[in-house]
VMD Tcl script that draws the C-alpha trace (Angstrom):
set ca {
  {-27.66 102.79 -116.21}
  {-27.45 104.24 -112.90}
  {-24.33 104.07 -110.70}
  {-25.91 102.79 -107.35}
  {-24.55 103.80 -104.04}
  {-23.49 100.46 -102.42}
  {-22.68 101.43 -98.79}
  {-25.47 100.48 -96.40}
  {-26.85 103.35 -94.46}
  {-26.02 103.68 -90.73}
  {-29.71 104.30 -89.80}
  {-33.08 103.74 -91.41}
  {-33.07 106.08 -94.37}
  {-35.55 108.71 -94.99}
  {-34.01 109.45 -98.30}
  {-31.55 107.95 -100.59}
  {-29.49 109.37 -103.59}
  {-28.60 107.78 -106.97}
  {-26.16 109.06 -109.53}
  {-27.33 108.86 -113.07}
  {-25.28 109.92 -115.88}
  {-23.38 112.57 -113.60}
  {-26.52 113.89 -112.03}
  {-27.83 113.12 -108.52}
  {-31.41 112.35 -107.82}
  {-33.08 111.65 -104.49}
  {-36.04 109.81 -103.34}
  {-37.63 110.29 -99.84}
  {-39.97 108.50 -97.64}
  {-41.09 108.41 -94.06}
  {-38.70 106.55 -91.89}
  {-39.56 103.00 -90.55}
  {-40.78 102.87 -86.94}
  {-38.31 102.12 -84.33}
  {-37.35 98.54 -83.66}
  {-37.59 97.62 -87.50}
  {-35.65 94.51 -88.23}
  {-32.55 94.54 -90.53}
  {-34.41 92.78 -93.41}
  {-37.17 95.36 -93.18}
  {-34.68 98.12 -93.23}
  {-32.81 96.78 -96.08}
  {-36.21 96.21 -98.16}
  {-37.01 99.80 -97.31}
  {-33.75 101.12 -98.40}
  {-33.73 99.16 -101.55}
  {-37.24 100.41 -102.39}
  {-35.96 104.01 -102.01}
  {-32.92 103.01 -104.27}
  {-35.21 101.74 -106.95}
  {-37.39 104.83 -106.71}
  {-34.36 107.19 -106.91}
  {-33.08 105.32 -109.89}
  {-36.50 105.55 -111.71}
  {-36.54 109.39 -110.95}
  {-33.14 109.57 -112.40}
  {-34.05 107.56 -115.49}
  {-37.09 109.50 -116.14}
  {-35.19 112.72 -115.85}
  {-32.59 111.57 -118.19}
  {-35.41 110.44 -120.65}
  {-36.76 113.95 -120.45}
  {-33.29 115.55 -121.03}
  {-32.84 113.58 -124.09}
  {-36.40 113.72 -125.45}
  {-35.62 116.82 -127.48}
  {-32.61 115.03 -129.05}
  {-34.84 112.00 -130.12}
  {-38.03 113.75 -130.98}
  {-37.55 113.34 -134.78}
  {-36.51 109.83 -134.38}
  {-39.29 109.09 -132.03}
  {-41.87 110.59 -134.28}
  {-40.69 108.56 -137.35}
  {-41.18 105.39 -135.30}
  {-44.52 106.22 -133.69}
  {-45.93 107.50 -137.01}
  {-44.73 104.75 -139.31}
  {-46.74 105.91 -142.27}
  {-45.01 109.39 -142.23}
  {-41.56 108.10 -141.99}
  {-41.72 104.29 -142.67}
  {-38.17 104.22 -144.20}
  {-36.48 105.84 -141.36}
  {-38.25 103.65 -138.78}
  {-37.55 100.42 -140.75}
  {-33.84 101.40 -140.96}
  {-33.77 102.03 -137.11}
  {-35.42 98.77 -136.44}
  {-32.93 96.89 -138.54}
  {-30.17 98.57 -136.57}
  {-31.24 97.20 -133.38}
  {-29.41 94.05 -133.51}
  {-26.11 96.01 -134.18}
  {-27.00 98.13 -131.11}
  {-27.58 95.16 -128.98}
  {-24.32 93.66 -129.85}
  {-22.61 96.96 -128.92}
  {-24.41 96.74 -125.59}
  {-23.11 93.30 -124.82}
  {-19.31 94.29 -125.49}
  {-17.59 95.34 -122.23}
  {-14.37 94.83 -120.47}
  {-13.91 92.63 -117.26}
  {-12.86 95.24 -114.68}
  {-11.27 92.82 -112.21}
  {-8.80 91.14 -114.58}
  {-5.61 92.48 -113.15}
  {-2.66 90.52 -111.52}
  {-1.30 91.56 -108.15}
  {2.59 91.63 -108.38}
  {3.55 89.68 -105.14}
  {5.97 86.97 -104.43}
  {4.17 83.66 -103.73}
  {5.32 80.21 -102.51}
  {3.66 77.13 -104.00}
  {3.72 73.30 -104.05}
  {4.62 71.76 -107.39}
  {1.91 70.95 -109.95}
  {0.17 67.69 -109.54}
  {-1.87 65.63 -107.03}
  {-0.89 62.53 -105.22}
  {-0.74 61.37 -101.45}
  {2.69 63.19 -100.97}
  {0.94 66.56 -102.03}
  {-1.90 65.91 -99.65}
  {0.44 65.18 -96.73}
  {2.37 68.30 -97.55}
  {-0.68 70.64 -97.45}
  {-1.50 69.08 -94.15}
  {2.04 69.78 -92.66}
  {2.15 73.29 -94.15}
  {-1.11 74.20 -92.31}
  {0.15 72.42 -89.15}
  {-3.09 70.59 -88.54}
  {-3.86 67.90 -86.19}
  {-3.53 64.16 -87.02}
  {-7.33 63.79 -87.43}
  {-7.15 66.09 -90.21}
  {-4.61 64.10 -92.16}
  {-6.76 61.09 -91.82}
  {-9.87 63.21 -93.19}
  {-7.78 64.24 -96.05}
  {-6.30 60.86 -97.15}
  {-9.65 59.25 -96.75}
  {-11.12 61.80 -99.18}
  {-8.19 61.56 -101.61}
  {-8.57 57.68 -101.79}
  {-12.33 58.12 -102.53}
  {-11.58 60.61 -105.19}
  {-9.06 58.20 -106.90}
  {-11.86 55.56 -107.16}
  {-14.33 57.91 -108.79}
  {-14.85 59.01 -112.29}
  {-15.35 62.54 -113.67}
  {-19.14 63.17 -114.06}
  {-20.48 64.15 -117.40}
  {-24.16 64.51 -117.16}
  {-24.39 68.33 -116.92}
  {-25.58 70.30 -119.82}
  {-22.10 71.82 -120.46}
  {-19.35 70.96 -122.64}
  {-15.82 71.02 -121.02}
  {-12.40 69.93 -122.18}
  {-10.96 67.21 -119.97}
  {-9.36 68.70 -116.86}
  {-5.71 67.82 -116.42}
  {-5.55 67.51 -112.57}
  {-1.66 66.88 -112.70}
  {-1.31 70.37 -114.20}
  {-2.81 72.30 -111.29}
  {-1.05 73.93 -108.22}
  {-3.15 72.79 -105.35}
  {-1.47 75.20 -102.77}
  {-0.19 78.70 -103.33}
  {0.24 81.52 -100.74}
  {1.90 84.92 -100.50}
  {5.54 84.59 -99.46}
  {5.49 87.52 -97.06}
  {2.43 86.53 -95.07}
  {1.35 87.59 -91.50}
  {2.36 85.08 -88.67}
  {-0.89 85.57 -86.90}
  {-3.43 86.82 -89.42}
  {-2.56 90.44 -88.50}
  {-3.70 92.77 -91.05}
  {-0.96 95.13 -90.18}
  {1.52 92.56 -91.47}
  {-0.15 91.84 -94.82}
  {1.65 92.85 -98.01}
  {0.55 96.43 -99.11}
  {0.08 95.19 -102.57}
  {-2.59 92.64 -101.45}
  {-4.33 95.21 -99.36}
  {-4.38 97.50 -102.33}
  {-5.83 94.65 -104.43}
  {-8.92 94.37 -102.16}
  {-9.22 97.98 -101.99}
  {-9.61 98.06 -105.82}
  {-12.21 95.45 -105.45}
  {-14.20 97.43 -103.07}
  {-13.12 95.47 -99.90}
  {-11.44 97.76 -97.42}
  {-9.58 95.71 -94.75}
  {-7.48 98.41 -92.95}
  {-9.33 100.04 -89.91}
  {-9.73 103.23 -91.84}
  {-11.28 101.84 -94.97}
  {-13.39 98.80 -93.69}
  {-17.12 98.85 -93.69}
  {-18.70 99.43 -90.35}
  {-21.36 96.91 -90.81}
  {-19.72 94.07 -92.48}
  {-17.11 91.56 -91.06}
  {-14.88 90.21 -93.91}
  {-12.63 87.19 -94.04}
  {-10.29 87.88 -97.19}
  {-8.86 84.68 -98.95}
  {-6.11 85.26 -101.43}
  {-5.20 82.20 -103.41}
  {-4.82 79.29 -100.89}
  {-4.72 81.34 -97.62}
  {-6.83 83.76 -95.53}
  {-4.99 86.80 -95.16}
  {-7.07 88.24 -92.28}
  {-10.50 88.61 -90.85}
  {-12.02 91.88 -89.65}
  {-14.24 92.67 -86.50}
  {-13.45 89.28 -84.71}
  {-13.12 90.98 -81.34}
  {-16.53 92.75 -81.73}
  {-18.19 89.54 -82.91}
  {-16.64 87.45 -80.08}
  {-18.17 89.98 -77.56}
  {-21.55 88.78 -78.81}
  {-20.50 85.22 -78.63}
  {-20.03 84.81 -82.45}
  {-16.95 82.90 -83.64}
  {-15.93 84.20 -87.18}
  {-12.47 83.12 -88.59}
  {-10.73 81.22 -91.28}
  {-11.33 77.57 -91.34}
  {-7.60 76.95 -90.77}
  {-7.86 78.85 -87.47}
  {-11.06 77.00 -86.56}
  {-9.40 73.66 -87.01}
  {-6.71 74.66 -84.41}
  {-8.66 76.83 -82.05}
  {-12.09 74.94 -82.13}
  {-11.24 71.30 -83.26}
  {-14.08 69.36 -81.63}
  {-16.68 71.76 -83.38}
  {-15.03 71.44 -86.74}
  {-14.50 67.62 -86.34}
  {-18.24 67.22 -85.45}
  {-19.80 69.22 -88.25}
  {-17.22 69.18 -91.20}
  {-18.24 66.40 -93.75}
  {-21.49 65.80 -91.98}
  {-23.61 67.48 -94.54}
  {-21.33 66.98 -97.56}
  {-19.47 63.82 -96.98}
  {-15.93 63.31 -98.37}
  {-17.30 60.79 -100.94}
  {-20.45 62.90 -101.90}
  {-19.28 63.55 -105.43}
  {-16.17 63.76 -107.54}
  {-15.19 67.45 -106.77}
  {-16.38 67.33 -103.14}
  {-13.86 64.52 -102.69}
  {-11.21 66.52 -104.24}
  {-11.88 69.50 -102.06}
  {-11.82 67.51 -99.01}
  {-8.41 66.05 -99.88}
  {-6.81 69.41 -100.80}
  {-9.02 72.35 -99.31}
  {-6.76 75.18 -98.11}
  {-8.75 77.91 -96.36}
  {-12.25 79.32 -96.27}
  {-14.42 80.64 -93.53}
  {-15.90 79.11 -90.25}
  {-18.73 80.87 -88.18}
  {-20.66 79.67 -85.13}
  {-23.62 81.59 -83.85}
  {-24.45 80.60 -80.15}
  {-28.09 79.80 -79.04}
  {-30.58 82.80 -78.93}
  {-28.14 85.22 -80.82}
  {-28.66 87.44 -83.66}
  {-25.26 88.05 -85.29}
  {-24.89 91.86 -84.82}
  {-23.42 92.36 -88.34}
  {-23.28 90.91 -91.80}
  {-20.33 88.45 -92.18}
  {-18.63 88.00 -95.47}
  {-15.78 86.08 -97.38}
  {-14.16 87.45 -100.33}
  {-12.18 85.08 -102.48}
  {-9.42 86.34 -104.90}
  {-7.38 83.91 -107.37}
  {-4.02 85.53 -108.36}
  {-1.66 82.78 -109.21}
  {-2.11 81.74 -112.93}
  {-1.26 77.98 -112.22}
  {-3.24 77.48 -109.13}
  {-6.77 76.45 -108.46}
  {-8.92 77.48 -105.43}
  {-10.36 74.93 -103.08}
  {-11.90 76.74 -100.11}
  {-14.08 75.23 -97.46}
  {-16.92 77.10 -95.67}
  {-18.64 75.81 -92.61}
  {-21.52 77.90 -90.90}
  {-23.21 76.62 -87.70}
  {-26.25 78.35 -86.47}
  {-27.48 77.11 -83.13}
  {-30.97 77.18 -81.72}
  {-33.06 80.40 -82.23}
  {-30.12 82.23 -83.66}
  {-29.70 84.20 -87.00}
  {-26.83 85.12 -89.50}
  {-26.69 86.57 -92.79}
  {-23.49 85.54 -94.67}
  {-22.22 87.37 -97.96}
  {-19.80 85.81 -100.43}
  {-18.00 87.49 -103.45}
  {-15.15 86.55 -105.71}
  {-13.12 87.72 -108.75}
  {-9.95 86.37 -110.64}
  {-7.50 87.73 -113.19}
  {-7.66 87.23 -116.94}
  {-5.68 84.29 -118.07}
  {-5.81 82.54 -121.41}
  {-6.04 78.88 -119.72}
  {-8.89 77.82 -117.67}
  {-8.57 77.53 -113.77}
  {-10.50 75.33 -111.36}
  {-12.43 76.40 -108.42}
  {-14.01 73.48 -106.50}
  {-15.36 74.65 -103.11}
  {-17.57 72.96 -100.46}
  {-20.16 74.84 -98.35}
  {-21.94 73.32 -95.38}
  {-24.64 74.94 -93.34}
  {-26.07 73.57 -90.23}
  {-29.20 75.27 -88.80}
  {-30.69 74.13 -85.56}
  {-34.40 74.58 -84.24}
  {-35.72 78.07 -84.59}
  {-32.49 79.32 -86.39}
  {-32.23 80.94 -89.66}
  {-29.21 81.22 -92.14}
  {-29.35 83.74 -95.15}
  {-26.55 82.88 -97.51}
  {-25.93 85.31 -100.34}
  {-23.40 85.08 -103.17}
  {-22.56 87.39 -105.88}
  {-20.12 85.41 -108.23}
  {-18.12 87.32 -110.71}
  {-15.17 85.11 -111.58}
  {-13.43 85.82 -114.96}
  {-15.64 84.29 -117.63}
  {-13.00 84.18 -120.45}
  {-12.58 86.08 -123.52}
  {-15.07 86.63 -126.48}
  {-13.86 83.38 -128.11}
  {-14.19 81.30 -125.16}
  {-10.54 81.04 -124.13}
  {-9.74 81.11 -120.42}
  {-12.03 81.61 -117.49}
  {-12.83 79.86 -114.17}
  {-14.46 76.39 -114.04}
  {-16.92 76.90 -111.06}
  {-17.57 73.47 -109.82}
  {-19.05 73.90 -106.48}
  {-20.98 71.75 -103.92}
  {-23.27 73.79 -101.42}
  {-25.61 72.24 -99.01}
  {-27.54 73.13 -95.87}
  {-29.21 71.02 -93.28}
  {-32.29 72.34 -91.60}
  {-32.21 69.87 -88.60}
  {-34.49 71.55 -86.11}
  {-38.19 72.48 -85.85}
  {-38.78 75.81 -87.69}
  {-35.34 76.08 -88.88}
  {-34.76 78.12 -92.11}
  {-32.07 78.39 -94.76}
  {-32.25 80.82 -97.77}
  {-29.87 80.80 -100.62}
  {-29.61 83.82 -102.87}
  {-27.14 83.88 -105.79}
  {-26.28 86.15 -108.59}
  {-24.15 84.24 -111.06}
  {-22.45 86.60 -113.74}
  {-18.98 85.17 -114.13}
  {-17.07 81.86 -114.87}
  {-16.69 80.07 -118.14}
  {-18.54 77.13 -116.64}
  {-20.86 77.15 -113.65}
  {-21.90 73.90 -112.20}
  {-23.61 74.00 -108.80}
  {-26.72 73.39 -106.92}
  {-27.08 75.12 -103.39}
  {-29.46 72.71 -101.71}
  {-31.55 72.31 -98.45}
  {-32.18 69.07 -96.64}
  {-35.37 69.89 -94.72}
  {-35.35 67.47 -91.80}
  {-36.86 69.43 -89.16}
  {-40.70 69.75 -88.71}
  {-42.17 72.96 -90.32}
  {-38.64 73.68 -91.59}
  {-38.18 76.14 -94.46}
  {-35.86 76.25 -97.45}
  {-35.65 78.97 -100.13}
  {-33.51 79.42 -103.32}
  {-33.41 82.71 -105.21}
  {-31.04 82.77 -108.32}
  {-30.10 85.00 -111.18}
  {-27.77 83.35 -113.61}
  {-26.48 85.46 -116.57}
  {-24.44 84.01 -119.32}
  {-22.86 85.70 -122.18}
  {-20.39 84.96 -125.04}
  {-19.43 81.26 -124.70}
  {-20.18 80.84 -120.99}
  {-22.06 77.88 -119.83}
  {-24.22 77.30 -116.74}
  {-25.92 74.38 -115.27}
  {-27.18 75.59 -111.92}
  {-30.28 75.07 -109.74}
  {-31.16 73.60 -106.34}
  {-32.44 70.60 -104.43}
  {-35.02 70.85 -101.94}
  {-35.27 67.42 -100.07}
  {-38.49 67.42 -97.76}
  {-38.19 65.08 -94.85}
  {-39.79 66.85 -91.91}
  {-43.60 67.18 -91.63}
  {-45.07 70.39 -92.85}
  {-41.73 71.59 -94.44}
  {-41.94 74.27 -97.07}
  {-39.65 75.30 -99.93}
  {-39.75 78.27 -102.50}
  {-37.59 78.26 -105.66}
  {-37.34 81.43 -107.88}
  {-34.80 81.11 -110.65}
  {-34.06 83.65 -113.32}
  {-31.79 82.65 -116.23}
  {-30.64 85.30 -118.85}
  {-28.69 84.04 -121.96}
  {-26.92 86.22 -124.55}
  {-24.15 85.77 -127.18}
  {-23.44 82.13 -127.93}
  {-24.05 81.04 -124.19}
  {-25.97 78.06 -122.76}
  {-28.04 78.41 -119.62}
  {-29.56 75.55 -117.84}
  {-31.81 75.39 -114.70}
  {-31.83 71.96 -113.03}
  {-33.77 71.46 -109.92}
  {-34.94 68.62 -107.78}
  {-37.98 68.85 -105.42}
  {-38.35 65.58 -103.40}
  {-40.91 64.64 -100.79}
  {-39.98 61.57 -98.60}
  {-42.53 59.62 -96.95}
  {-42.28 61.42 -93.57}
  {-42.87 64.85 -95.29}
  {-46.69 64.81 -94.78}
  {-48.40 68.06 -95.38}
  {-45.37 69.66 -97.04}
  {-45.38 71.95 -100.02}
  {-43.15 73.62 -102.74}
  {-43.45 76.62 -105.11}
  {-41.10 76.82 -108.06}
  {-40.78 79.47 -110.73}
  {-38.13 79.18 -113.57}
  {-37.96 82.08 -116.00}
  {-35.66 82.32 -118.97}
  {-34.76 85.54 -120.80}
  {-33.05 85.24 -124.15}
  {-31.07 88.12 -125.74}
  {-30.24 87.72 -129.46}
  {-30.87 84.62 -131.60}
  {-27.84 82.55 -130.80}
  {-28.11 81.75 -127.12}
  {-29.74 78.78 -125.34}
  {-31.94 78.25 -122.32}
  {-32.99 75.02 -120.75}
  {-34.98 73.89 -117.83}
  {-34.65 70.32 -116.25}
  {-37.14 69.94 -113.39}
  {-37.13 66.70 -111.26}
  {-40.11 65.94 -108.90}
  {-40.41 63.11 -106.28}
  {-43.49 62.75 -104.32}
  {-44.25 60.01 -101.89}
  {-47.35 61.22 -100.31}
  {-50.64 62.34 -101.68}
  {-50.75 65.27 -99.01}
  {-47.87 67.26 -100.52}
  {-48.63 70.29 -102.64}
  {-46.26 71.41 -105.49}
  {-46.60 74.20 -107.94}
  {-44.18 74.68 -110.86}
  {-44.19 77.54 -113.37}
  {-41.78 78.10 -116.15}
  {-41.61 80.92 -118.92}
  {-39.23 81.77 -121.70}
  {-38.99 85.15 -123.22}
  {-36.66 87.35 -125.08}
  {-35.41 90.95 -125.19}
  {-36.82 91.58 -128.72}
  {-36.15 94.25 -131.33}
  {-39.76 95.45 -130.78}
  {-38.91 96.12 -127.08}
  {-35.69 97.86 -127.95}
  {-37.48 99.92 -130.51}
  {-40.18 101.06 -128.13}
  {-37.83 102.01 -125.30}
  {-35.16 103.88 -127.43}
  {-38.04 105.73 -129.06}
  {-38.89 107.10 -125.79}
  {-35.47 108.54 -125.10}
  {-33.48 105.70 -123.74}
  {-30.15 104.55 -124.91}
  {-29.89 101.02 -125.98}
  {-27.71 99.85 -122.93}
  {-30.34 101.64 -120.73}
  {-33.06 99.90 -122.38}
  {-31.50 96.52 -121.86}
  {-30.59 97.25 -118.30}
  {-34.12 98.43 -117.59}
  {-35.62 95.08 -118.87}
  {-32.96 92.89 -117.11}
  {-33.27 94.59 -113.73}
  {-37.05 94.35 -113.83}
  {-36.67 90.65 -114.65}
  {-34.52 90.16 -111.77}
  {-36.17 92.22 -109.11}
  {-37.78 89.09 -107.26}
  {-34.22 88.02 -106.44}
  {-32.62 91.41 -105.74}
  {-35.39 91.87 -103.16}
  {-34.00 89.03 -101.20}
  {-30.35 90.48 -101.04}
  {-29.01 92.91 -98.49}
  {-29.17 96.34 -99.71}
  {-25.45 96.73 -100.32}
  {-25.25 93.41 -102.32}
  {-28.42 94.13 -104.31}
  {-26.94 97.40 -105.47}
  {-23.79 95.53 -106.28}
  {-25.62 92.87 -108.17}
  {-27.37 95.59 -110.33}
  {-23.90 97.07 -111.16}
  {-22.49 93.62 -111.99}
  {-25.43 93.00 -114.43}
  {-24.93 96.28 -116.03}
  {-21.18 95.67 -116.46}
  {-22.05 92.45 -118.25}
  {-24.73 94.12 -120.40}
  {-23.53 97.65 -121.09}
  {-20.42 99.75 -121.37}
  {-21.56 102.83 -119.35}
  {-21.42 101.41 -115.76}
  {-18.30 100.41 -113.97}
}
mol new
graphics top color blue
foreach p $ca { graphics top sphere $p radius 0.5 }
foreach p [lrange $ca 0 end-1] q [lrange $ca 1 end] { graphics top cylinder $p $q radius 0.2 }
display resetview
């Protein structure tokens, strides 16, 4: 599979290059007109990227055609070489298994000293987190209220996953680097931590940071620094850690935090509300288009700790922001808990684009270790013609249980959900979305792609609900599942609620597989097995990749390749 160039171009590209097995290929096009939007530029560049990759793949096929001519002839002309062709077909399963074997490249541990609270959770631990973070009194009330609600709740078991009981008293709820900066100055961050983020492709120092993406880097329970804060503030945009926001912008945080995901919303949201440590905060003022992408990268390092971040994005009237989220963790034999909460508030005429590439450690080939990714994400389209778009590429975690959702309260508001969920080995996923139509003429769109391999289980679960006030509203849902091998599982659980005859809803669902016949066909034309699988997978996921910023789309392609072959990464 091609090694894609993941850095975004400084200007609208006329050409883009792609490296394919050590050779560079270029696709060219006329530039977009002046004034093209960022999304148009990204789609244009991504189109060039795909074209360049196709050119590279075709060249590689031509290069290897001579090596495969005899094999290809035996397959195309079965009557002349039936024995050889049948033997090759029988070998496709073995080749496919080889394709699916690969190493997780982000499983290293950073050797830094840390300071942590003792294992376990009780009211005293909640108070200690509040004290360590030097928060105002109202935050202690918020945390204790959530903790008491959590104590009265039961662990839910309705998802299509099987998990061992979580021992909540065997988790460290707060861990941070011992030598940490006093005022989030990146100059004071432990060099080993900076090297860690550089290995993950996240440059934080001034010389190595990306010029068009502001990053908030979270290491275990604490944000270690945020880039481009000054430049964003000149445009009126506030971007900082949630801890900094609680101190510097308390009235705004107090107004919005918990308003979309209440403290007692569900079991894991209540736990997060009690013990959350850090995360990101962003406010876009009225009439402002955020001048760059903003991003948070989450890294777990402590073997005994969970991660409980909180993200709050507020987009005021007629404003726009694109937010990117990434994550990785070391390879440990024991499971680790990740229970986050994300709240998005979108005012009239505003738009939030929230993209996630999730690559937590998924556990080993036998299902040992990995992250339990149990997350609550919800956005409120409160004003007229407001829009929230969720895009996620889920390739990691032992268990993924999450439903990024939209409450479409505003008239003519829009909610979108684009998802690729890939499971392999013994991974389990129960993910999807909720689109709650309240406002008149509201619209929603759901595109879900599930890919199941190995012994994994992959379920899409979605709710589309039209309340009585949502007259003239409509939804389109498309849920496609792709099976690789004979031992994986795919399920779809759609829920539909309609209270008005004027609503329109379309639901499509397909299930297919990467078959031996497909593999036979593609390899007979010069592709190696891993290239054949990647070609099928990337084509299957293209509808979702088109929604990602170019650099995230390229990264997503690479992540899928790392999950499905051994040649990329």
